[in-house]
C-alpha positions in Angstrom: 153.8 174.2 102.7 153.3 172.2 100.1 153.1 175.8 98.3 156.7 177.0 99.9 158.4 174.0 99.0 156.7 174.2 95.1 157.4 177.9 95.3 161.4 176.8 96.1 161.5 173.8 93.8 160.5 176.5 90.8 163.1 179.2 91.4 165.9 176.4 91.5 165.1 175.5 88.1 164.6 179.3 86.9 168.2 179.9 88.6 170.2 177.4 86.4 167.9 176.5 83.4 169.7 179.5 82.3 172.9 178.0 82.9 172.0 174.9 81.4 171.4 176.8 78.1 174.4 178.8 77.5 176.4 174.9 78.3 173.8 173.6 75.4 174.8 176.5 72.9 178.8 176.4 73.3 179.2 172.5 73.4 175.9 171.8 70.6 178.4 174.8 68.8 181.7 173.4 69.3 179.8 170.5 68.1 178.8 171.3 65.1 181.9 173.3 64.2 184.0 169.7 64.7 180.8 168.1 62.3 181.8 170.9 59.4 185.4 171.0 59.7 185.2 166.9 59.2 183.1 167.3 56.1 185.6 170.4 55.5 183.5 172.7 55.5 186.2 175.3 56.7 184.8 178.9 56.8 181.4 177.6 58.8 184.0 175.7 60.6 185.5 178.6 61.8 182.3 180.7 62.0 180.9 178.1 64.7 184.7 177.9 66.9 184.4 181.5 67.5 180.5 181.1 68.3 181.3 179.1 71.1 184.1 180.6 72.2 182.1 183.4 72.8 181.6 181.4 75.8 184.5 179.5 76.3 187.4 180.6 75.4 190.2 178.2 76.4 190.6 175.4 75.9 190.9 172.2 77.4 191.7 168.3 78.0 188.4 168.6 80.5 185.3 170.3 81.1 181.9 170.0 81.6 179.4 169.6 78.7 176.1 168.5 81.2 175.8 167.1 83.7 178.2 164.7 84.9 179.7 163.9 80.8 182.8 166.0 80.4 184.4 165.9 76.4 188.4 167.7 75.9 187.5 171.0 74.4 190.2 172.9 71.8 188.0 175.5 70.2 191.2 177.5 69.7 193.2 175.4 68.0 190.7 173.4 65.3 189.7 177.1 64.7 193.6 177.6 64.1 193.1 174.4 61.7 190.3 175.7 60.0 192.4 178.6 59.5 195.2 176.6 58.1 193.3 174.7 55.1 191.8 178.7 54.4 195.5 179.6 53.7 195.5 181.9 56.3 198.7 180.8 58.4 198.9 184.3 60.7 195.9 183.6 62.1 196.2 179.1 62.3 200.0 180.0 63.6 198.4 183.2 66.3 195.2 179.7 67.2 197.4 177.1 67.2 199.9 178.5 69.2 197.4 180.0 72.1 195.8 176.6 71.9 199.4 175.0 72.7 200.1 177.6 75.1 196.2 177.2 77.3 197.3 173.1 76.8 199.0 170.9 75.2 198.4 168.6 71.9 199.8 166.5 69.9 197.5 167.5 67.6 198.5 171.9 67.6 201.4 170.8 67.7 201.4 169.1 64.6 200.1 171.5 62.5 202.4 174.0 63.9 205.5 172.6 62.2 203.5 172.3 59.5 203.7 175.9 59.2 207.4 176.4 60.3 208.4 174.3 57.6 206.1 176.1 55.1 204.8 172.9 53.1 200.9 174.7 51.8 198.7 173.0 53.2 195.8 170.9 50.4 193.7 173.6 48.7 190.5 173.6 50.3 187.9 171.0 48.0 184.5 172.2 49.6 183.2 176.3 51.2 179.7 175.5 53.1 176.6 175.9 50.9 172.9 175.4 52.4 172.3 171.9 52.1 170.5 170.9 49.4 166.3 169.2 49.0 166.3 166.1 50.9 165.3 163.6 47.9 168.5 165.6 46.4 170.9 165.2 48.9 174.7 164.0 47.3 176.2 161.1 49.0 178.3 162.3 51.4 182.7 162.7 49.3 184.7 161.0 51.3 187.1 163.6 53.7 190.3 164.3 52.6 192.4 162.7 56.2 193.9 164.8 58.7 198.0 165.0 58.3 199.0 161.7 60.1 201.4 163.0 62.8 205.2 161.8 63.5 205.4 158.7 66.4 205.9 159.4 68.7 205.3 163.4 69.4 206.4 164.8 72.3 205.7 168.2 74.0 207.8 170.2 73.1 210.2 170.2 76.2 213.8 170.5 74.6 216.7 171.8 76.7 218.4 173.8 74.3 221.8 176.1 75.4 222.4 176.9 78.9 219.6 177.3 81.4 219.0 180.3 83.7 222.3 180.7 86.1 221.4 182.2 89.4 224.0 183.0 92.3 222.8 183.2 96.2 224.7 185.8 98.2 224.8 185.7 102.3 221.5 186.6 102.8 221.4 189.3 105.8 219.7 187.3 109.6 217.2 189.1 111.8 217.1 187.7 115.5 219.0 185.0 115.8 221.8 183.8 118.2 224.5 181.0 118.3 221.7 178.8 116.6 222.3 179.9 113.2 225.8 179.4 113.3 223.9 175.4 113.4 221.9 176.3 110.3 223.3 177.2 107.4 220.2 179.2 104.6 222.3 180.3 101.9 223.9 176.9 101.9 220.8 175.2 101.9 219.4 177.4 99.9 222.2 177.0 97.4 220.9 173.3 97.7 217.3 174.0 97.1 217.4 176.0 93.7 219.8 173.3 92.6 217.4 170.3 93.7 214.5 171.6 91.4 216.3 171.6 88.6 215.4 174.3 86.6 218.3 176.7 87.0 222.9 177.1 86.8 223.8 177.8 90.5 226.9 178.5 91.0 228.3 176.9 93.8 229.4 178.4 97.3 233.6 177.8 96.4 233.2 180.0 93.5 231.2 182.2 95.0 233.0 182.9 98.5 235.6 183.4 95.5 234.5 186.2 94.2 233.9 188.1 96.9 236.5 188.2 98.7 238.3 189.2 95.4 235.9 192.3 95.9 236.6 192.9 99.4 232.9 192.2 100.2 232.5 189.7 102.1 229.9 186.4 103.5 227.4 188.8 105.4 224.1 190.1 103.8 223.7 192.7 100.5 221.0 193.9 100.2 221.4 196.6 98.3 220.3 196.1 94.3 223.2 198.0 92.6 225.8 196.6 94.9 224.2 193.0 93.8 224.3 193.0 90.7 227.7 194.1 90.5 228.8 191.5 92.1 226.7 188.5 89.7 228.3 190.5 86.7 231.7 189.4 88.2 230.4 186.3 88.6 229.6 185.8 85.5 225.3 184.8 85.9 222.3 186.2 84.7 220.5 186.8 88.2 221.1 187.0 92.4 219.4 186.5 94.5 219.3 188.4 97.4 217.3 188.7 100.9 217.2 187.9 104.1 216.2 185.8 106.7 214.5 186.6 110.4 213.8 185.2 113.7 210.5 186.3 116.2 210.1 184.4 118.7 210.0 180.3 117.7 209.0 181.6 114.3 211.4 181.7 111.5 210.6 183.8 107.7 213.0 184.8 104.9 212.6 186.9 102.0 214.1 186.6 99.0 214.5 188.8 95.4 216.1 187.8 92.4 217.7 190.8 90.5 219.3 190.6 87.5 222.9 191.5 87.1 222.1 193.8 83.6 219.9 195.9 84.6 219.7 195.7 88.5 215.3 195.5 88.3 213.8 193.1 90.5 213.0 190.2 88.5 210.7 187.9 91.6 210.4 188.5 94.9 209.0 185.6 97.6 208.9 184.3 100.5 208.2 182.2 102.6 207.7 180.8 107.1 207.9 178.5 109.5 206.9 177.8 112.5 210.3 176.8 114.3 213.7 177.0 114.4 214.9 173.1 114.0 216.7 171.9 110.6 213.9 170.3 108.7 211.2 173.2 109.6 214.3 176.1 107.9 214.9 173.2 105.0 211.2 173.3 104.7 211.1 176.6 104.6 214.0 176.9 102.1 212.7 174.2 100.0 208.9 175.7 99.6 211.2 179.6 98.7 212.6 177.5 96.1 209.8 176.7 94.7 208.1 179.1 94.2 211.3 181.1 92.6 211.0 178.4 90.0 207.1 178.9 89.7 208.1 182.7 88.5 210.6 181.3 85.3 208.2 178.7 83.7 210.3 176.9 80.5 208.1 178.6 77.8 208.8 177.7 74.1 206.9 179.4 71.4 208.0 181.3 67.9 209.5 184.4 66.7 206.6 185.7 64.7 208.2 189.3 63.6 210.7 191.5 63.2 212.1 194.8 63.5 215.8 196.2 64.2 217.2 194.3 67.0 213.6 193.9 68.6 212.0 190.2 67.8 207.7 189.9 68.5 207.7 187.0 70.2 203.8 185.0 70.1 205.1 184.1 74.6 202.9 186.8 76.4 201.7 186.9 80.4 199.1 183.6 79.9 201.9 181.4 79.7 203.9 183.0 82.3 207.0 185.2 80.3 208.2 188.1 82.3 210.1 191.3 82.2 213.6 190.3 82.2 213.8 187.0 81.1 216.2 185.9 78.2 215.8 183.9 75.8 217.4 181.2 73.3 216.3 181.0 69.5 217.4 178.2 67.8 216.5 176.3 64.2 215.8 173.5 64.3 217.6 171.3 60.8 217.8 167.9 59.2 216.2 164.8 61.4 218.9 162.5 62.8 218.0 158.8 62.0 219.0 156.1 63.9 221.2 153.3 61.8 220.2 150.1 63.0 216.1 150.9 63.8 215.8 153.8 61.0 213.7 155.8 63.3 213.5 160.2 64.6 215.6 160.2 67.6 216.0 163.8 66.9 216.3 166.9 64.8 219.8 169.1 64.2 220.0 171.9 66.5 221.4 175.2 65.4 221.8 178.2 68.4 221.0 181.4 66.9 220.9 184.3 68.9 219.8 184.9 72.5 217.3 187.9 73.5 215.8 189.0 76.5 212.4 190.5 77.2 211.9 194.2 77.5 207.8 194.5 77.3 205.5 191.3 78.3 201.3 191.1 77.4 199.1 188.9 77.5 200.1 187.0 74.5 202.7 188.3 73.1 206.3 190.0 74.7 208.8 192.0 72.2 212.4 190.6 73.3 215.5 192.1 72.5 218.3 190.9 71.3 221.6 190.3 73.5 224.4 188.4 72.1 224.7 187.1 68.3 226.0 183.3 68.3 225.0 181.9 64.1 222.8 183.9 62.7 219.9 186.9 62.7 217.0 185.7 63.6 214.4 184.8 61.6 210.4 184.3 61.2 209.6 181.1 62.7 212.1 180.0 64.1 211.5 178.9 67.9 212.1 180.1 71.6 213.5 178.9 74.5 213.2 180.7 77.8 216.1 180.5 79.5 
């Protein structure tokens, strides 16, 4: 019995040991990289961060290092800072933006703004060298401090331009009797989308007027091309169509969000509830609205390449961007200074253009210019999803 128990313990140790060694390797590489970065050995620090990322590639504000010890882990951010001080702005911007998309930090955002301003980084005063013999080792020079971060530094959530505009067209209803009249799904859908605080939603009265003018009536519109035509008449970016179905004592709702220019389906979601009472249906509709909101996150980024009317943006599928989404291109100007406190309270913003995403990749996307508002877009102009 004791022999069997000893064998089980040995097997568990053999299973756990490789994992602990692997964790120690990435953790040691990251820790050593931070030390080399502090000592201004930027090239060596970059090598160590790349080594750590072979095992753990994503930035996070909490990761288990070993046992019950958790640390902040930002290898992409620190690698971007290494390239910043080495003078490679393209790589610096890539890794800093990647870090910011994975786990926002004021440090990454600060260095990205430094790149946007076009200021040249301090010339690195050191490159990595082999350690000198202990007796001849010179005192460690005081490291050049990182540039001070302006306060306050907040996540880039400033809303620029209008939000994505929607119209909810009447849903097709199946399996309902008179009780559906007491539960206006269209009104509840509009209310749900307004309450998620993400979209600009057309009021029902305005919608009914447009439908009456086009002699479509308040019946379910399921055809995508017809729905897109109605949406263009209203002047919205997308329309929501769908159906609500009763089966016994349960209700399901299916919705599609259709681009009004292309009639392409941008999102398809559903929800379900047990019960035809007001509370159950209201909860179901709100769940559906939250799901639709989740498909269209507010995403910030930069223009990183220009080619005629096509732009490359550093926002890809990993941050939630999807084909068909429209974005605002804008440019930050001079700071706005409070006349009494003297504090910076914002920046002057120029809306440059509107673009639409046509191709999406993991770390970047391609967009076409749909509307020029003030100027042609430039490299490092800011971008925010509509």
